[in-house]
C-alpha positions as CSV (number, residue, x, y, z in Angstrom):
1,M,75.0,182.0,-256.2
2,K,75.0,179.3,-253.4
3,K,75.8,176.7,-256.0
4,I,78.9,178.7,-257.0
5,I,80.1,179.0,-253.4
6,T,79.5,175.3,-252.8
7,M,81.4,174.2,-255.9
8,I,84.4,176.5,-255.1
9,C,84.6,175.2,-251.5
10,A,84.2,171.6,-252.5
11,A,86.9,171.8,-255.2
12,C,89.3,173.6,-252.8
13,T,88.8,171.0,-250.1
14,L,89.5,168.2,-252.6
15,V,92.7,169.8,-253.8
16,F,94.1,170.7,-250.4
17,T,93.2,167.2,-249.1
18,S,95.2,165.5,-251.9
19,A,98.1,168.0,-251.8
20,G,100.0,165.8,-249.4
21,T,100.5,163.2,-252.0
22,A,101.9,165.6,-254.6
23,M,105.6,166.0,-255.3
24,A,106.3,169.6,-256.1
25,D,108.5,172.6,-255.5
26,S,106.8,175.8,-254.4
27,G,110.0,177.7,-255.1
28,N,109.2,177.5,-258.8
29,F,106.2,179.8,-258.2
30,A,107.8,182.2,-255.7
31,G,108.7,185.8,-256.3
32,P,107.2,188.9,-257.8
33,Y,105.1,188.8,-261.0
34,I,103.2,191.0,-263.3
35,G,100.5,190.1,-265.9
36,I,97.7,191.2,-268.2
37,S,94.2,189.8,-267.9
38,G,91.1,189.2,-270.0
39,L,87.8,188.7,-268.2
40,A,84.3,187.7,-269.2
41,A,81.7,188.6,-266.5
42,G,78.1,188.4,-265.9
43,A,76.7,191.2,-263.8
44,A,73.4,190.7,-262.0
45,V,71.4,192.9,-259.7
46,E,68.6,192.4,-257.2
47,G,66.9,195.4,-255.9
48,K,63.8,197.6,-256.0
49,S,62.4,200.9,-257.0
50,R,60.0,202.8,-254.8
51,S,57.8,205.8,-255.6
52,A,54.9,207.7,-254.2
53,T,51.7,208.4,-256.2
54,E,49.3,210.8,-254.4
55,G,51.0,209.9,-251.1
56,V,50.8,206.2,-251.6
57,F,54.2,204.3,-251.9
58,E,54.5,201.5,-254.5
59,E,57.4,199.2,-255.1
60,D,58.8,197.4,-258.1
61,T,61.2,194.5,-257.8
62,V,64.3,194.8,-260.0
63,N,66.0,191.7,-261.4
64,A,68.3,192.3,-264.3
65,G,71.6,191.0,-265.7
66,K,74.2,191.8,-268.3
67,A,77.3,190.1,-269.7
68,T,80.5,192.1,-270.4
69,L,84.2,191.8,-271.3
70,A,87.0,193.5,-269.5
71,T,90.8,193.8,-269.6
72,G,93.3,194.7,-267.0
73,I,96.6,194.3,-265.2
74,E,97.8,192.6,-262.1
75,A,100.9,192.4,-260.0
76,G,101.9,190.5,-256.8
77,Y,104.3,188.5,-254.9
78,A,104.1,184.7,-254.1
79,L,105.8,183.8,-250.8
80,P,106.7,180.1,-250.3
81,L,105.6,178.5,-247.0
82,G,107.2,175.1,-247.4
83,D,107.7,172.6,-250.2
84,Q,104.2,172.8,-251.6
85,F,102.4,175.8,-250.1
86,L,102.5,179.5,-250.9
87,I,100.8,182.7,-250.1
88,D,100.1,184.9,-253.1
89,I,99.5,188.6,-252.3
90,G,98.6,191.0,-255.1
91,A,96.5,193.7,-256.7
92,S,94.6,194.0,-260.0
93,Y,92.8,196.7,-262.0
94,L,90.2,196.0,-264.6
95,T,88.3,198.3,-267.0
96,G,85.2,197.3,-268.9
97,E,81.7,198.6,-268.2
98,A,79.0,196.3,-267.0
99,K,75.7,198.1,-267.5
100,I,72.6,197.0,-265.7
101,G,69.3,198.6,-266.8
102,H,65.8,198.6,-265.5
103,V,62.5,199.9,-266.9
104,S,59.8,200.3,-264.3
105,S,56.6,198.4,-265.1
106,D,54.6,200.9,-263.1
107,V,54.0,204.1,-265.1
108,S,51.7,205.9,-262.8
109,G,53.3,208.9,-261.2
110,R,56.6,208.2,-262.9
111,G,58.6,209.2,-265.9
112,G,57.7,212.2,-267.9
113,E,54.4,214.0,-268.4
114,D,53.5,211.5,-271.1
115,G,53.3,208.8,-268.5
116,S,56.2,206.9,-269.9
117,P,58.0,204.5,-267.5
118,D,61.2,205.3,-265.7
119,E,64.3,204.0,-267.5
120,V,67.2,203.7,-265.1
121,S,70.6,201.9,-265.4
122,F,73.7,201.5,-263.2
123,A,77.2,201.0,-264.8
124,V,80.0,199.3,-263.0
125,D,83.5,200.1,-264.2
126,K,87.2,200.5,-263.2
127,I,87.4,197.7,-260.7
128,A,90.4,197.8,-258.4
129,S,91.1,194.8,-256.1
130,I,93.6,193.6,-253.5
131,Y,93.8,189.9,-252.7
132,V,95.4,187.1,-250.9
133,A,95.5,183.6,-252.4
134,P,96.7,180.5,-250.5
135,S,98.2,178.2,-253.1
136,V,99.3,174.5,-253.4
137,A,101.9,173.4,-255.9
138,L,100.7,170.3,-257.6
139,S,103.8,169.8,-259.7
140,D,106.9,171.8,-260.6
141,T,104.9,173.8,-263.2
142,S,101.3,173.8,-261.9
143,S,99.5,175.1,-258.8
144,V,95.9,175.7,-257.6
145,Y,94.7,178.5,-255.3
146,L,91.8,179.9,-253.5
147,K,91.5,183.7,-253.6
148,W,89.9,186.1,-251.3
149,G,89.9,189.8,-252.0
150,L,88.4,193.3,-251.5
151,S,87.2,195.2,-254.5
152,E,86.1,198.8,-255.3
153,A,84.4,200.0,-258.5
154,D,83.2,203.2,-260.0
155,V,79.4,203.6,-260.5
156,G,77.7,205.6,-263.2
157,V,74.0,206.1,-263.8
158,T,71.7,206.8,-266.7
159,G,68.3,208.4,-266.1
160,D,67.0,211.3,-264.0
161,I,68.5,210.0,-260.8
162,T,71.4,210.9,-258.4
163,T,74.8,209.2,-258.7
164,P,75.5,206.9,-255.8
165,G,79.0,206.5,-254.2
166,N,81.5,203.9,-255.3
167,L,80.9,200.2,-254.8
168,S,82.9,198.0,-252.4
169,G,82.7,194.3,-252.1
170,E,84.3,190.9,-251.5
171,T,85.7,188.5,-254.0
172,L,86.0,184.7,-253.7
173,A,87.6,182.7,-256.5
174,L,89.3,179.4,-257.4
175,G,92.1,179.2,-260.0
176,T,95.1,177.5,-261.4
177,R,98.5,178.8,-262.4
178,I,101.0,177.2,-264.8
179,V,104.6,178.6,-264.8
180,L,107.1,177.8,-267.5
181,D,110.9,177.5,-267.0
182,S,111.2,180.9,-268.7
183,G,109.1,182.6,-266.0
184,I,106.1,183.1,-268.2
185,F,102.8,182.0,-266.5
186,I,99.2,181.4,-267.4
187,R,96.6,181.8,-264.8
188,S,92.9,180.8,-265.2
189,E,90.3,181.8,-262.6
190,A,86.6,181.6,-261.9
191,G,84.8,183.5,-259.1
192,Y,82.4,186.1,-258.1
193,T,82.3,189.5,-256.3
194,S,79.4,190.5,-254.1
195,Y,79.0,194.3,-253.7
196,N,77.4,196.4,-251.1
197,E,74.0,198.0,-251.7
198,I,73.8,201.1,-253.9
199,A,71.0,203.5,-253.5
200,S,69.9,206.5,-255.7
201,Q,67.1,209.1,-255.6
202,G,65.1,210.5,-258.4
203,K,65.5,214.1,-259.2
204,G,64.0,216.6,-261.6
205,N,60.3,217.1,-261.5
206,T,58.4,216.8,-258.2
207,I,56.9,213.5,-258.9
208,N,60.1,211.8,-260.1
209,A,61.9,213.2,-257.1
210,T,59.9,210.9,-254.8
211,T,61.3,207.8,-256.6
212,S,64.2,205.9,-255.0
213,Y,66.2,203.0,-256.3
214,S,68.4,200.4,-254.4
215,A,70.3,197.4,-255.6
216,E,72.9,194.8,-254.6
217,P,75.1,194.0,-257.7
218,T,76.9,190.7,-258.0
219,I,79.5,189.9,-260.7
220,A,80.4,186.3,-261.6
221,Y,83.4,186.0,-263.8
222,G,86.0,183.9,-265.6
223,K,89.5,185.3,-266.1
224,V,92.6,184.3,-268.0
225,S,96.0,186.1,-267.3
226,L,99.3,186.0,-269.0
227,G,102.3,187.2,-267.2
228,F,105.9,186.9,-266.1
229,R,107.4,185.8,-262.8
230,F,110.7,187.4,-262.0
């Protein structure tokens, strides 16, 4: 994850440093817009499960990942701040379940009466975001931007565990936008969202009820949007 952050920051610094030599008109990108999006994402989770066996607590480390596809919509407004610079403010909504599963390697005191391991999964879906994206026009038709946003997502669970509250997190991304004379635009973007910790408690039989799960999901993604600028 540190490599992704470093690459995004380095690319953004290079573009903004060279922006002064570009001849462009930010007005070509200004105004309201709407679009549809397709997204490929990789969801990863780092966490732990903790249970008590005869009064002794034991922990398992959870490291799991899952790739998924999602579709969505976006809308926003790009406000010009000079010949080359803009501030893009918008919102997006994506749907496409990213399911992250974990099977405990410690079978003692867990699972059913047959001693089978616990099977637990968290599903992230229905991601709503608001964002701000400082942009630089590189030409009359192309621009580059750095995006920062806040996201919320629904969480579902599989297994004999309680359902945690919704996720919230921060998004950082780098993208490009090409706008045609007709107002049609194509946006490509790469970034990641780091969510807050989610926690869940086992339920059901007395033994399983002592088991707790916690995780910090992260989603890295690539997105392509097709839309229209009014």
